[in-house]
N, C-alpha and C positions, 0 to 999 in steps of 0.2 A: 294474486293472479288478476291480470288486466282483461278488460272486455275488448274483443276485436270485432271488426265488421263480419268476419266468418261466424262469430257466436250469434250476431243478430240474424244472419241469414239461416243458421241451424236452428233457431227458435221456432218450433211449429206453430205456437200460438200467434206468431206475427205474420205468418204466410208471405214472407218477402221473397222476391225473386231476382237473381243477379243476371243482368243482360250485357254487362261490360265490366273491364277492369278486374277480372278475377285474380289477377297476380297480386293485388292489394287487399285481398280479404284478410291478411295477417295484421293489417294496420290497427293500432290500438285507438279505441274510441275514448277520448278524454271527457267528452261531453256531447250532449245532443242539443243542436241549435235549430230553430225554424225561422226562416226568412224568405220573403218574397219581394225584397228590393232588387233594383236592377243590378247592383254590385254589392253583395253583402261582405266582401273581404275586409273592409275597414273595421267590421265588428267581430272578426275571427282572429284566434290566437294560435290555431294549428291544432289538429287532433280532434276536430269536431265532426260528428256525423251530421251533415246538413240535410234537413227535411224541407222540401219545397214541391210546388206544383209546376215547377220549371218556369222560372222568371224568363228564361231565354226564349220562351214561345212568343215574347212581345216583338212586335214587327220591328222596333227601333234597336232590339238587342243585337250585340255582336257575340255570338256563341264561342268563337275562337278566342277572343279577348277575355271572356269571363272564365272559360275552362282553364286558360293560362294563369289567371289570377288565383283561382282556387287551387291549382298545382303549386304555385309559388307559396301560398300561405300554408299549405300542408294539411288540407282537410283529410280526415280519415276515410270519408265515403260520402256518397249523395244517396238520399232516399227520395225518389220521384214519386209523388202521389198522383194516381190516375183516377179518372171519373168517367161518367157516360159521355160528357163532352169531349174529353180528351182521353180516350181508352188506351192509347199506345204512346210510347216515347219515340220521338223521331229518330231514325237511323243515324242521321248526322251527329246528333249529340251522343249517341252510344259510341260512335267511331271516335269522337273527341275524347271521351272519358277513357276508352280503351288505349289510345294513343298516350295518354298521360298517366296511365296506371291507376286511375281514380275508380274504385269500385262504384258502380251505378246499380242501385237496387230499386225495383218497382215495389211501391207500397199500394196494396190494394185499397179500394174505397172503404172496405169494412174494417181496415185496421187503422185506428186513430192514432195520430202522432204522439199522444199522450201515453199510449200503450208502449211505444218504443222508448220514450224518455224514462218511464217507470221501470221498464226492464233493464236499462243500463244503470239507473240509480240503484235498483235493488241488487243487481250483480256486483257493483262496486262496493255497496255496503256489506254484502255477503263475503266478498273477497277479502275486505279490510278486517272483517270479524274473524275470518279463518286465519289470516295472517297474524292478527293480535293474539288468537289462542295458541297458535303455533309458537310465537315468541314467548308468550307466557309459560308454555311447557318447557321451552328451552331454558328460560330463566330458572324455572324450578329446578330443572336438572343440573344446572350449573350451581345453584345454591346448595343443593345436596351434596355435590362433589366438593364444594368448599368446606362443608361441615364434616365430611366423613374421610377426606383424603389428607394426609400429612403434607403432600407436596402439591405444587400447582400444575404439574404436568398432565394429570388426567382431565383437569378443567380446561386447560388450553387446547388438548386434543379435541374434546367435545365441542368447544366453541368453534374450532376450525372446521369440524365435520358438519355442524348445523349451519353455518353461514358459508360454507364452501369457500373458505379463504385460508391464507397462511397467516400464522400468528406467532409472535415472540413477546416474552415478558422479560424485561431487563431491569435489574435493581440499581440503586444509586451508585454502586461501585462499577457499574458498566459490565456486569456479569450477567450472562444469559441464564435465567432461571428455568425457563421451559421454552420449547419451540416446537411448532407443528407445521409440516408442509415443506416442500422443497425449497432450499435456500433460506428458510426461516432462521436457522441457527446463525446465519451471517448478518442478520438485521442489526445487530449491535455495532457492527462496523459500518455497514452500508448507510445506516441512517444515525450515525454517531452525533452530528450537530443537532439533529431533531430531538434525540433522546436528551442531550444536555440542556436544551431549551425547556423541554417539559419537566425535567427532574428538579428544577429551581422552585423553591417554595414548598409550602406544606398544604395549599389548598387544591381541591380537585381541579384538573385541567383537561381540556380535550381540543382536538383540532383535526383538520383534514388536508391532505395534499393530493390535488387532482392532477395526476400526470397524463401524458398523451395515451398510455396504453393501460393504466391501472389506477385505482383509488387507493389511497393510504389514509388510515385513520389512526390517530394517536390518542390514548386516554391514560390519565393517571388518577388513582383514587386519593381519598383524603388521608392526611398523615404525613409527617415528615420523611418517614422511611418507606412510603408507599412505592411499589414498583411501577413501571410504565408498560402499558400494553399497547403494541403496534400491530395492526393487521393490514394485509395487503389482498386486493382482489381485482380481476380485470374489469368487473362490472361495478357500477357505482352502488354504494350502500344507501338504502332509504332511511328515512327519518326514524322508523320503528328499530332498525337494526343498529342505528347509531345509539339509540337509547339502550338497547341491549348491551352494546360494547361498553358504554359508561357504567352500567350496572356491574358488569363483569369486572371492570377496573376496580370498582369499590369492593366487590367480593374478593379479589386478589389481594387488596390491602388488608382486608379484615383477616383473610386466611393467613397472611404472612405475620400480622400482629398476633393473632391467636396461637399460631405455632411457636412463636417466640416466647410468649407468655408461658405456654405449657411446657416448652423445652427448657427454659431457663431453671426452673427448680430440679428437673431431671439432671441437667448438666452439672449443677452445684452439687447434687447428691453423688452423681458419679465421680466427680472431681475429688470430693472428700473420700470416696471409697478407694479410689485409685491411689490417693496419697497415703491412706492408712496401709494399703497393700505394700507400698514402698517404704514404709516407716520400719526401720530395724527393730524397733521396740514392739511392733505388733507380733503377737504370738502366732506360731504356725497354724493353730486351729482357726484363729480368727482370720488370718489371711486366706487360708483355704475356703472359708465361708464367704469372704468378700468376693474372691474370684469366682466362686460358684454362683453368687448372686449377679455377677456380670456375665454369666453364660460361659465361663471358662473352667474346664474340668482339669483335674490333676494330670490326666493323660494327653492333654492338648499340647501341641507344639506351639511355642509363641516366640516372637522377637519383640524386642523393645526399641522403640524410635524416640530419640530425644532431639528436639529442634531448638536451637538457640537462634531467635529472630532478632532482626535488626530495628524493630518497632514494637510497640504495645500491641498485644494480640487482641483479636475480636473473634466473637463465636463463630462467624463464617470461615475464619481459618481453620478452626478445628473441624467443621463440617466438610470442607473441601478435601482436608487431609484424609478423613475417613472415606470420602467418595473416591479418591485417588487409589487408596489401598484396595477398597472393595472392587474397583474396575480390574484389577490384576489377579483377582481371585482370593484374596484374604479378607478377613474382617478386622475392624480396629475399634478399641475402645480408648478414646483420647481424652485428654484434659489439657488445661492451659493455666499458666500463671502469667504475670505481667510480661515476661520476655521468653518464655520457655513453653513450648508445646510438646507433650509426650503422648505416647500411644503404646498399648499392648496389641501387638499385631498377631492375631490368632490363626493358627493352621490346624485343621482337624486331624485326628490321629488315623482316620481311615484313609487319608490321602497318602500318595507315595512319599518315600523318604526325601528329606530335603536335599536339594542339589545346589551346586554353585550357580547355576543359571537362575535359580529362584532368587537368590540374593541380588543378582544383577538386574532382574526385573523389578524388584522392590526398589532398588537404588534409583532406576530410571524414572519410575513413578513418583518417587519422593523429590527427585530433581525437577521433574515437571510441575509439582505441586509448588515448590519453593518459587519457581519462575511465574506461576499464575498468581501469586500473592501480591505482585506488583512492586514497584520501584521502592515503595517504603520498606519492604522486607528483602530488598536485594542482598543483604548481608547474612541471610539465613544460613545457618550451618548445622548440618544434621548427622547424627551418628545412629547407626543401625547394627544392633547386636547380632550374634549368631543366633541359631535356632536351638531351643532346648525345651524341656518340659516345664510347665508353668511353675513348678515347685522351685525352680531356679531363678525366679522373677527378680530377686534382689541382686544377684550376680549379673544378670542380663541388663538390669537397668544401670549398674555401675559401669559396665562395659559401654553401653551406648552413650551414657554422659561423658565418659572419657574420650570416646571417639568423636563426639560433638566438639569437644575442646581441642582435640587434634585437628579437626577440620578447620576450626577458627584459626588455629596457628598456621596452618598451611594454606588457608584461604581457598579450601575447597567446599563445594556445596554439600557433598555427601561422602561419608567415610563408613563403608561397611566392615564389620569383622572379617578379617582375612585380606582386606585391601592393603593394610600396612603390616609389613613383617615387624615382629615383636622387638627385634634388635634395633629398629628405627623408631621405636615408640618414644623412648627417653629423649633422644635428640630432638625429635619433632615437637615434644611437649615443652621444652624449656624456653622460657622467655628470652628474647634477644639479648637483654642485659646479662643474664646468667650465662649465656653462650660465650658472649665476649669476655666475661670474667674468666670462665674456666680455661678458655683458650690462652688469654694473657698470663694467667698464673701458673700454667703447666708447660704445654708443649711449645708455646712461643718462646719460652726461655731457654729451651734446649737447642742452642745454636751449634753444639758439637754433635756432628753426625754419628760418631761412634757411641756417644752416650744415648742419643736418641734411638739408634738401632738396637742397643742393649736393653733399654727400657721396653721396646716393643717385644723383642723376643721373651723377655722376663714375663711380661703380662700374658703373651700368648701361651706360655708354658705354665701358667697359673702359679707363678712363684716357685717353680722347680728349676734350681740352677743348672743341673746337668742336661736337662732337656734343652733349656735355652742356649747353653754353650754349644751344644752339638749342632743346633740350628744355624748358629753363626760361624761354626767351625773355629772356636777359639777355646783356650784353656778355661776351665771352670773358675780358676782364680781370677783370671783376667775379667771374666763376665762379672764375678762378684765385686771386684774393685770398681768396675763402671757403674754398676747398680748402686753401690754405696755412694759413688760421686753424684748420681742423679738425686739420691735422698737428700745428701747434703745441700746440693744447689736449690732443691725446691723446698727444702725443710719438712720432708715427709718421711714417714717410717714405711718403707716399701714391704716389710714382712707382715704388715696389716693387710687382711683381706679386704676390708672396707675402703682403705686407701687405694689398693690396686683396682677396685671396682670404679672408684671415682676417676682414676686416670683412664681406665677404659672408656668411661662415658665421655670424658674430656677429648679422647682421641676420636671417637665416633662423631662428636660434635664438630670437630676440626675437619673431619673428612666430609660432612654434610654442608 
């Protein structure tokens, strides 16, 4: 809180009286200065409350020139001392002060100048102490939040509320960890170059950017992985507020480091539990107990997600996957290996029955997650199983893993159960070399159209000659002879169901 000329006027013990320049009573008094020289402006820096017995009473003085100089230097106000010899302030000087918006206060003889100086000094000290106490309370509140909260959002919101600013915290991957205030969630892009400059190195760093209409302060705490705090306000941050911002940046770095230290053992334990759940050698009783420990009951509906990523995984990939799934109304227990991220996606039994739209919502969320992982994971391929009770978790995992493989074959980001017809699964899953071999070894060798049509009808009839012959409108012996010719040409026994299945697959591959 600053001391104004109006505060001096309102101090009953000073008994001051304003006779001109009332419009400037809100001027801030930076200091009190006493001068009786003809022109005191060379010794003024602006913001002073000038105490004098009116040097302009001197016959040689030029009142207009002196008041112009005082207005240029920016004095906060003038206190004119009166006495028995000069009991009044000349009206001309009051007119000059009024015209220039300089408050002109009469100081009675019984009010010593030192009393005014002491009042301003005491008020400034009291204001500074109140300000310091306020910031200490704020720092204590922020420290408590950093110790009691798992994420930095509450801390950032509290900082923005206390300093009346907008704030954002961005990590080294250029991801926004928390934001508070209108437009703060876009600071990562708006100040991209600033963040890059401050995120280099491991030592604490701070800086400020004063723009025409706002003050921007950037701070990064200690540590190689410390996030960067950026705050914006239309008014300038003072030195005490800057210290609080630097302290907050350190709190954010410590909070992030602490959460990583605490989460790492939890993450390893959960990963071990999930791997045991998906191990076929785990007994049903043990599997059920592990699921229960993760908060998944036997009656819960679950889906399994398997993501094959194009680069080594990091813990934040798992966290962002869980967050994406949570944002669309499910909860996830995720784990990761070097190049795979998996998750049990849980849907509570009290919810409505699963719907096709639900699968689409999850697929969209997973696709968005894959895109948010950045260019290093651009080749991420995801399989999403259908919904089933948790007791079927092994079946669901195999389904999701298979769909992830199919997504990789088809270069699709996400394939959910039901997206791909079962009859298309085998052709889609075969490697290109196998596809070329099957085509070359079977159907490409059937250049005789009659033999090719006979084989197709025979396969469609599941090896029943009479049905195949009727479909082609030929005698059964004719069909049998043609099928026999195909067998000899390809070197295959067409009476074998497995051989016929291979030819069906080869035909579907040929069509795809």
